[in-house]
C-alpha positions in Angstrom: 35.4 -17.9 18.5 34.6 -20.6 21.3 32.8 -23.7 20.6 29.6 -22.7 22.5 29.4 -19.6 20.3 29.8 -21.9 17.2 26.8 -24.1 18.4 24.8 -21.2 19.0 25.3 -19.7 15.9 24.4 -22.9 14.2 21.3 -23.2 16.0 20.1 -19.8 15.4 20.9 -20.3 11.7 18.7 -23.2 11.7 15.8 -21.3 13.5 15.8 -18.7 11.0 15.8 -21.2 7.9 12.7 -23.0 9.5 11.2 -19.6 10.0 11.6 -18.7 6.3 10.5 -22.1 5.1 7.2 -21.5 7.1 6.2 -18.0 5.5 3.5 -17.9 3.0 4.4 -18.6 -0.5 5.4 -15.4 -2.4 8.0 -13.8 -4.5 10.0 -10.9 -4.0 11.2 -8.5 -7.0 14.3 -6.5 -6.9 13.8 -3.1 -8.1 16.4 -0.1 -8.6 15.7 2.5 -5.8 16.4 5.4 -8.0 13.6 7.6 -8.7 13.1 10.7 -11.1 11.1 13.3 -9.2 9.4 16.2 -10.8 6.9 18.8 -9.1 3.5 18.8 -10.5 2.6 22.3 -11.8 -0.4 23.8 -13.9 -1.0 27.0 -15.2 -3.6 29.2 -17.0 -7.3 28.6 -17.3 -8.7 24.9 -16.9 -10.3 23.4 -19.9 -12.2 20.6 -17.5 -15.7 21.2 -17.1 -17.6 19.7 -14.0 -21.1 19.1 -13.5 -22.4 18.1 -10.1 -25.8 16.6 -9.2 -27.0 16.8 -5.5 -28.0 13.4 -4.1 -31.6 13.7 -2.4 -30.6 11.6 0.6 -28.5 14.0 3.1 -25.3 12.7 4.4 -25.1 9.4 2.9 -21.5 9.4 1.3 -22.5 9.0 -2.5 -19.5 7.2 -4.0 -17.7 4.7 -6.6 -20.1 5.5 -9.7 -20.1 3.5 -12.9 -22.3 3.9 -15.9 -24.5 1.2 -17.7 -25.2 0.6 -21.3 -28.1 3.1 -21.4 -26.0 5.8 -20.1 -27.3 5.8 -16.5 -24.9 6.3 -13.6 -25.1 3.7 -10.7 -23.6 4.4 -7.4 -23.2 3.3 -3.8 -24.9 5.1 -0.7 -22.2 4.0 1.6 -23.6 5.7 5.0 -26.9 5.3 3.6 -27.1 1.6 3.1 -28.4 1.8 -0.6 -27.2 1.7 -4.4 -28.9 4.3 -6.4 -29.0 5.4 -10.0 -29.0 8.8 -11.7 -30.2 9.4 -15.2 -28.1 12.6 -16.0 -30.2 13.8 -18.9 -33.3 14.1 -16.6 -31.6 14.4 -13.2 -33.9 11.7 -11.8 -32.4 9.8 -8.9 -33.7 6.1 -8.0 -32.7 4.1 -4.8 -32.7 0.4 -4.0 -32.3 -0.6 -0.2 -29.6 -3.1 0.6 -29.9 -5.7 3.5 -29.3 -3.9 6.9 -25.7 -3.5 7.7 -24.2 -3.6 4.0 -22.8 -0.3 3.9 -21.8 -0.9 0.2 -18.3 0.2 -0.7 -17.9 -0.2 -4.4 -19.8 -1.3 -7.4 -19.3 -2.6 -11.0 -21.8 -3.4 -13.8 -21.4 -6.6 -16.0 -22.3 -6.6 -19.6 -26.0 -7.4 -18.9 -26.3 -4.3 -16.8 -26.3 -6.2 -13.7 -24.9 -4.3 -10.8 -22.3 -6.0 -8.3 -21.7 -4.3 -5.3 -19.3 -4.8 -2.3 -21.0 -5.8 1.0 -18.2 -4.1 3.3 -19.7 -4.7 6.7 -21.6 -7.9 6.3 -19.2 -10.3 4.3 -20.9 -10.7 1.2 -20.6 -9.7 -2.6 -24.2 -8.6 -4.0 -26.0 -8.6 -7.3 -28.6 -6.2 -8.3 -31.1 -6.7 -10.8 -31.7 -3.0 -11.7 -35.4 -4.1 -13.5 -36.8 -6.1 -10.5 -34.8 -4.9 -7.7 -33.9 -8.4 -6.7 -30.8 -8.9 -4.9 -28.6 -12.4 -4.7 -25.9 -12.4 -1.8 -22.7 -14.5 -2.6 -21.2 -15.0 1.2 -17.6 -14.9 1.8 -16.1 -18.4 2.5 -14.2 -17.3 5.5 -14.8 -18.2 9.3 -14.5 -14.7 10.3 -16.4 -12.1 8.5 -14.4 -10.2 6.0 -15.0 -6.7 4.4 -15.1 -7.1 0.5 -13.9 -3.4 -0.6 -13.1 -2.7 -4.3 -14.2 -5.1 -7.0 -12.8 -5.2 -10.8 -13.9 -7.7 -13.7 -11.0 -9.7 -15.5 -10.9 -10.4 -19.2 -13.0 -13.4 -18.2 -15.7 -11.5 -16.3 -14.7 -12.9 -13.0 -14.7 -10.6 -10.1 -11.1 -10.1 -8.5 -11.6 -8.0 -5.0 -9.8 -6.6 -2.0 -10.5 -7.1 1.5 -8.9 -4.0 3.5 -9.1 -5.2 7.0 -9.7 -8.9 6.3 -6.1 -8.5 4.6 -7.1 -10.8 1.6 -7.6 -10.7 -1.9 -10.4 -12.7 -3.4 -11.7 -13.8 -6.7 -15.3 -14.7 -7.4 -15.9 -16.9 -10.6 -19.3 -15.3 -11.8 -20.3 -18.8 -13.5 -20.2 -20.9 -10.2 -20.2 -18.5 -7.6 -17.3 -20.0 -6.1 -14.9 -17.6 -4.1 -11.2 -18.1 -3.7 -9.6 -16.1 -0.8 -5.7 -15.3 -0.7 -4.1 -14.0 2.4 -1.8 -11.2 1.9 1.6 -12.5 2.9 2.3 -9.3 4.8 0.4 -8.9 8.4 -1.9 -5.8 8.3 -1.1 -4.6 4.8 -4.6 -3.6 4.0 -5.1 -4.6 0.3 -7.0 -1.6 -1.3 -7.0 -0.4 -4.8 -7.0 -3.2 -7.7 -6.6 -3.3 -11.4 -6.1 -6.0 -14.1 -3.5 -6.0 -16.4 -3.4 -7.1 -20.1 -2.3 -10.4 -19.1 -5.3 -10.6 -16.8 -3.3 -10.3 -13.9 -4.2 -8.3 -10.9 -2.2 -5.6 -9.3 -3.0 -4.3 -5.8 -1.7 -1.6 -3.5 -1.1 -2.5 0.0 -2.2 0.6 1.9 -0.9 -0.5 5.1 2.6 -0.7 3.4 4.9 0.8 0.8 4.2 -2.3 -1.6 2.7 -2.7 -4.8 1.6 -6.3 -5.3 0.7 -8.9 -8.3 -1.2 -12.0 -7.8 -0.5 -15.0 -10.4 -4.2 -15.7 -11.5 -3.1 -19.6 -11.7 -1.0 -20.1 -8.8 -2.5 -17.2 -6.5 1.1 -16.4 -5.5 2.0 -13.0 -4.6 4.9 -10.9 -6.2 5.7 -7.7 -4.3 7.6 -4.5 -5.1 8.7 -2.2 -2.7 8.3 1.6 -3.5 10.9 3.8 -3.3 10.3 5.6 0.3 9.4 3.6 3.3 6.9 5.9 4.6 4.9 6.1 1.4 1.2 4.4 1.5 -0.2 3.7 -2.0 -4.0 3.7 -2.1 -5.3 3.7 -5.5 -3.6 2.6 -8.8 -4.2 2.7 -12.7 -2.6 0.5 -15.5 -1.8 1.9 -18.8 -1.9 0.5 -22.3 1.9 -0.5 -21.7 0.9 -2.3 -18.7 2.9 0.3 -16.5 1.6 0.6 -12.9 0.6 4.0 -11.6 0.0 4.6 -8.0 -1.1 7.2 -5.8 0.9 7.6 -2.8 -1.7 9.0 -0.1 1.0 9.8 2.7 3.5 11.5 0.8 1.9 13.1 -2.3 3.6 11.2 -5.0 2.1 10.3 -8.5 4.4 7.1 -9.2 5.1 4.9 -12.1 6.2 1.3 -11.8 7.5 -0.2 -15.0 7.5 -3.9 -14.7 9.8 -4.7 -17.9 12.6 -2.5 -16.5 11.6 -2.8 -12.9 12.2 0.9 -12.5 10.2 3.5 -10.5 9.4 7.4 -11.7 7.5 9.5 -9.4 6.1 13.3 -9.7 5.7 15.4 -6.3 2.3 17.1 -6.2 3.0 20.9 -4.8 1.2 20.1 -1.8 3.7 17.3 -0.9 2.4 15.4 2.0 -0.8 17.3 2.4 -2.2 16.3 -0.9 -3.9 13.2 0.3 -4.1 11.8 -3.2 -7.3 9.3 -3.4 -9.5 8.8 -6.3 -8.2 8.1 -9.7 -8.9 7.2 -13.5 -7.2 6.8 -16.7 -9.0 7.9 -19.9 -8.6 6.6 -23.4 -5.9 9.5 -24.5 -3.7 7.8 -21.3 -4.1 10.6 -19.0 -4.1 10.1 -15.5 -7.0 11.5 -13.3 -6.5 12.1 -9.8 -8.2 13.9 -6.7 -6.6 16.2 -4.6 -8.3 15.6 -1.2 -5.8 17.1 1.6 -7.2 20.6 0.5 -10.7 22.4 0.4 -11.9 22.4 -1.8 -10.9 19.1 -3.6 -9.3 19.6 -7.1 -8.8 17.2 -10.0 -5.7 17.1 -11.9 -4.7 15.7 -15.0 -1.3 14.0 -15.9 -0.5 13.3 -19.4 1.4 10.1 -19.6 3.2 10.9 -22.9 4.7 14.3 -22.1 5.0 13.1 -18.2 3.6 16.1 -17.0 0.5 17.7 -15.3 -1.8 19.3 -18.0 -4.7 20.6 -16.2 -6.3 21.0 -12.8 -9.6 22.3 -11.6 -11.4 23.0 -8.3 -14.5 21.1 -7.3 -17.4 23.6 -6.9 -19.3 21.2 -4.2 -16.1 21.2 -2.1 -15.7 17.3 -2.5 -15.0 17.0 1.2 -13.5 13.6 0.0 -13.2 12.1 -3.5 -12.5 8.7 -2.9 -12.9 6.9 -6.2 -13.2 7.9 -10.0 -14.6 6.1 -13.1 -14.0 6.8 -16.5 -16.6 6.3 -19.2 -15.2 5.7 -22.8 -18.4 6.1 -24.6 -18.6 9.8 -24.0 -15.0 10.4 -22.6 -16.3 11.5 -19.2 -14.9 11.1 -15.6 -17.6 10.3 -12.9 -16.9 10.7 -9.0 -19.1 10.8 -6.0 -18.2 13.4 -3.1 -18.6 13.4 0.8 -20.5 16.8 -0.1 -23.2 14.5 -1.3 -22.9 15.1 -4.9 -22.2 13.1 -7.9 -20.0 14.7 -10.2 -19.1 14.5 -14.0 -15.6 15.8 -15.4 -14.8 16.4 -19.1 -11.8 18.1 -20.8 -13.3 20.6 -23.1 
């Protein structure tokens, strides 16, 4: 090699080092890329019972239900720009209008039955008083409007959330209303589903990539974990009692598991493969994963048993579903709730 080439190599190496040092603080974890794949199959008559209630406001995309301490079901009218409740005992609905342009995407309910919702199109998180109907707005501390997407409480009752198009993860301190925003270290990574593990650490699926992410609650540092296949796109996730992370691959049709202790992946391929379009999910007290297969019409709900590592039941959604985007498990009566693009709120239960 001549002297000029040697100097050029050193210059390039220096530039590369400076670029790496300029990147946001994050940690990449080395993970084994071998996966165990089994096709998802269920046979025989379904033991899942489903009941659906037609929402009285047509074409409003009811979604992301949750149940309060009285058994009342609350949900977002994303296109209708409202929060509403359903009393399953009477079938009665009640609607609360939201500020113009909110397009609520998700809601969660605190221990005092206040409703917290994601103001997806006007850059705020709202708190609805279900008695008075009063709304408190917590604005996002960002120069550019961002899109609060999915909310989840941690063990301190603070709220972690994703902002898909803002490419951020946030934390709202419920006591002082302070909001911390953390940029994803990957461009256009689309933070989507979010859950909290037993160590009070949030895990996020980056839907624009094939990456699982964990954010350290103290340092706000990202750790990133690549799924086995580059084309995979995780959309929702669940965390089981052993802190295993279960993800729904919307692009390729896998239900996947990541085990942080061993840093190993396992995957189960659904019969529909890349036509499955896995979307809504929940995990019940028996450690069964519920998932919505939305790429087929009508949609189906499938149940995967973690212990036996197999799919144990499946049922067709009578309304068709359209797209079931989110599911919620209510431990008190062992039910799974969901909203549909067919304009229904649904309840599922294993007999």
